[in-house]
C-alpha positions in Angstrom: 7.7 16.1 120.5 6.2 19.4 119.0 4.4 19.7 115.7 4.7 22.7 113.4 1.9 23.7 110.4 3.7 25.8 107.1 2.1 29.2 107.5 4.3 31.2 105.1 7.1 31.1 102.5 9.8 33.1 104.4 9.9 35.6 100.6 5.7 36.2 101.5 6.3 38.0 105.8 8.9 40.8 104.5 11.0 42.5 107.8 8.9 44.7 109.2 5.2 42.8 107.9 2.9 40.2 109.5 0.5 37.5 108.1 -3.1 36.4 110.1 -2.8 32.6 109.5 -5.4 30.0 111.2 -3.9 27.3 112.5 -6.6 24.8 115.0 -9.1 27.4 114.8 -7.0 30.9 116.4 -6.1 33.1 115.0 -2.7 33.5 114.6 -0.2 37.0 113.6 3.7 35.9 112.1 5.7 39.2 112.1 9.1 39.2 110.6 11.5 41.5 113.0 15.2 42.1 111.9 14.5 39.0 110.2 13.6 36.5 112.9 9.5 35.7 113.2 7.2 35.8 116.1 4.0 35.0 116.5 1.1 35.3 119.2 -2.5 35.3 119.1 -3.8 38.2 117.6 -6.7 39.3 119.9 -5.8 41.9 122.2 -5.6 40.9 125.8 -8.4 44.6 126.4 -11.0 44.6 124.0 -10.7 41.8 122.0 -8.9 43.7 118.3 -7.4 42.0 116.2 -3.7 42.9 116.2 -2.6 41.8 112.7 -4.4 45.4 111.6 -2.1 47.6 114.2 1.2 48.8 112.9 4.1 47.0 114.0 6.6 49.3 115.9 10.3 47.7 115.5 9.1 44.4 118.0 5.6 45.5 119.0 2.3 46.1 118.0 -0.4 48.7 118.2 -3.9 47.5 118.7 -4.8 49.3 115.8 -8.2 50.5 118.7 -7.1 52.0 121.9 -3.5 51.8 121.2 -2.0 49.0 123.1 1.1 48.0 123.1 2.4 44.5 123.2 5.8 41.9 122.0 5.4 40.0 119.2 9.1 38.4 121.4 7.0 37.2 124.6 3.5 38.5 123.8 3.3 40.6 127.1 1.7 44.0 126.7 3.7 47.2 126.9 1.4 49.7 126.8 -1.8 50.6 128.4 -4.8 50.2 128.8 -4.5 46.3 127.9 -2.2 44.5 130.8 -2.5 41.1 129.9 0.3 39.0 128.0 -0.9 37.3 124.5 0.0 33.7 124.3 3.1 33.4 122.0 3.8 29.7 119.3 6.9 28.2 118.2 8.1 29.2 115.3 10.6 27.8 113.1 12.0 28.5 110.2 13.1 25.7 107.4 14.4 25.7 103.7 12.1 29.1 102.6 9.1 27.9 104.7 8.1 29.2 108.1 6.4 27.4 110.1 4.4 27.7 113.4 4.1 25.1 116.1 0.3 23.9 116.2 -2.5 24.2 119.8 -2.3 20.3 120.1 
């Protein structure tokens, strides 16, 4: 059975917002896209940059270093220079809490 950990209150990540959290020693970026929450590993597969520092453009996060983009819903690379996808993590909302699946 999957385990989840609280990472934020729903109000902490407004629509279009993002938050960096650490889960089991891994940097994870959590996004609110039109009221739905998504979580991806916060490391660009092109050069290791921190994605949460980039712009969230609809459902895509743009790496601030070289402009690579990733779909936060699936982790898919959508714009070069990145081509490898990112790990994604299950997210659920219980009452007013945003929870992300633990990595163990």
